Steps between C-alpha positions, in 0.01 A plus 500: 500500500368160607859380533591806709205446729595137530841596634331665796400157614800296391405243756164445331521214250240434233257256655144397437369615835593591856750240627729464797853623422654436843376423850407817687313591818145611443434831673152636538443798271279802572461788254338801666414802288340836571304689235621848397744537790777747423869445572474766769186358662680317782664603822828329411523711184461820699132594489452781755150399614413147396515230767621165363675333795460147368640578155782689670571191712485278194751726325732479801467122510566438132640635175378833363529563126560872464438460126200269485269538201144406419479332161285787369367840612146360525337209676412207274829470307703497822283223642553294187876547532492370860335177393682428173849654514418659165393843382123494441540651153594144408145382571273800455470672840617839377332711768245475781168333414632371168563142399537208738738220595466248217482134599814422301702740721655298781477666841707475815202338672481226237873432513508479880179299522660248263778466756266433790432850632162609623401820324270781606403843367347764725391852402514682170552295182460739204641275228168357386131493586361270771148425380315456171153498655432830675627855464801547724763770535643652182456221248348192664179343375359367173669775300836417658517131407794561270711612795386238753825392664458471878779395736351152543554445125863610535637264762347629824320241712354736762371846411334802653530744213354806332530589136610857570491779758267531798472758779760439768227494768173307458633375166167392355311816594480869424310758709196640326631847577850441358618766259797459270725196470805586710379447855194507721404453862365150571127444526397470864205275422468231228172658392695813406713308248459352152705227326829626362478266202802275555479162672735261674512153342634170628667215312161335441384804306264605779442859611597551866330756725573362850754696706540781248428799724763733641863529396560329167863409575379316810226331295765369260736384774213321674504263201876479447586407860285182514648389167851540643404331827358199316811463285726525805290245688538256212870584456435600140697775323275775370477800271277779632440799275350779713412804291347778710274767348643776719581778435324503159203734467250512658704524818283453807628438851307416814484725806791327677743583222370841394535608865876448468510786248246739652706808412495427125238568229235232451649361178840460668347351816336225298806442282743479789250306708446224246877456459546472876216245503680305228821526700327341800408201285860461387590486868225246560632287213856502633379421852305204360809363327699530821226339710480206258878455506535546124637855478862389452433312177238735356600735219277805556501777238336841526448736207247723324355481150593856396559847640240717675187632332597735221352821636752732662233593758461136605655409837730228364873576503777396265775606738590783264526280192376645172164385366216300650269216400474452120844654444824315422698758693622360832202613706267288288693174525747509790312361800568352844686169476583276797574130541543304821618139508692443823647169383682678217463880510701689761308759699564871464627490142442736207593478134516736205489207259184556291215251539157475342181302554584286194787361709271317743442193286859440384630562852260252659562236233875546550456445874312177432729379222201484268541561128226694319288380209640451153519810278472728802619854422569672832520870575598454864817350646584308815587723795617208713865617499386837636291330767803293599711809557634629168353844568690676221433239234461653155190426298602329174233671289289814549146496633274595210161672503230605258177673592262735320744659258796483738800269500785477749814300567669491841846352547730507800566872460312661214138533395363582158146638476333551162163669467342467157281811510166481323146480627330501836470124539872435522553755779791660312324769299736752350847473353683167508792498744792272578682550829788329677551523875780391730289349777789453740587870489152632420220272625249784462563516123566871481787505248495347152853367435431353156746736332775389739449127448403440134624141503288410803199664334560299183545171685190536716291612201609193307411273790154653525441446129619138510288434809192652338550268203524205739180607677318532168616154399376355830165676458467368145568144614242534775242641258561215256419230756 
């Protein structure tokens, strides 16, 4: 299996560390990600109510992946895949709030910093705790020392980061009168609020409370923009990872944005409102790049970490795809996917070539001509040929998934989904099932065609098994160090 995986990156020679393979221009790189945004939660994907003019403009100006996948159906594993190019089962992040990025796992930030990039992380982290001293968020504090792995220990020089979720308005606060966890109306007076329990931290390990009132997406962008401006002023290439909290629960929007959806129920008004607020910050980001004169050579990606919240009554939309967050059916993992890079990517393009968040790292290293560390076992591939115009390029190996008793393999046409059955914890209680879908003919996964394509079923099953063995071997090596 290791040999097969190696063929995916035939251009990657065995080296002792990241080295220069060939001269290449150094574009700026920005990875923007929403939290729990469904494939259908954008205007350009046909949402009937949601206003996302800036994402719609970004889609028109760049390349839209119609089959873009989060690395997992839940938050933390996908974030790990963005930074490492590897499935997080290889290093212990099997679900949200479990495990952490180990120091031996090389990240995109470390590899680009080695090459002279400035690196910054802004927003949600969720692949390790951020403090060992005080109780913070889900796991931070003295009891969370084992999982202390903040962004500033993983290659990021400038940080404004939270361990996990926060409200999408007044992110550090919760009204005293708030009921439930899905949404609430903002407190009108600070005296009517109590601490939410999650803090923002900077790269010095200090808790930050200044300028943290109001829309959380704006609060995050208020830190990202100065970082970008400083890099541009110094003519330094940069990596900016901007991971919004919206529209993860609790969804809270301010009066300006809830007013846009006055005819909808409160839950929907806050959900739609916080996405529109996020959209405004995407527009602000793109306007900043243009103003600074660096838009042309900036590779800007937009994605989400998984599908919408897994309650059918929740406002998030999958665009009719089956399943939601926590599921390996399409609605749980197919998410918005856009890239703009005017120097290379033609505007107004779409592709059905599958892509996944694990592809970020190999794609960016390919652009730079940088070879990865020795003994690197990738799960992603370089998408540079697709970015350069090969819109129908076939993926050489399937995208592989494992999560909570579910496994899946997605190739250029077919998808295998296996559910193990069993107990409540693996989300697949009941009888074990194996299904095969023709995603080109049936993207909504309504018809099991396993009986019609036994050879495809056999081949994809074998690839899942070999990949699982490879992941176990990687995990064992990590545990032994």
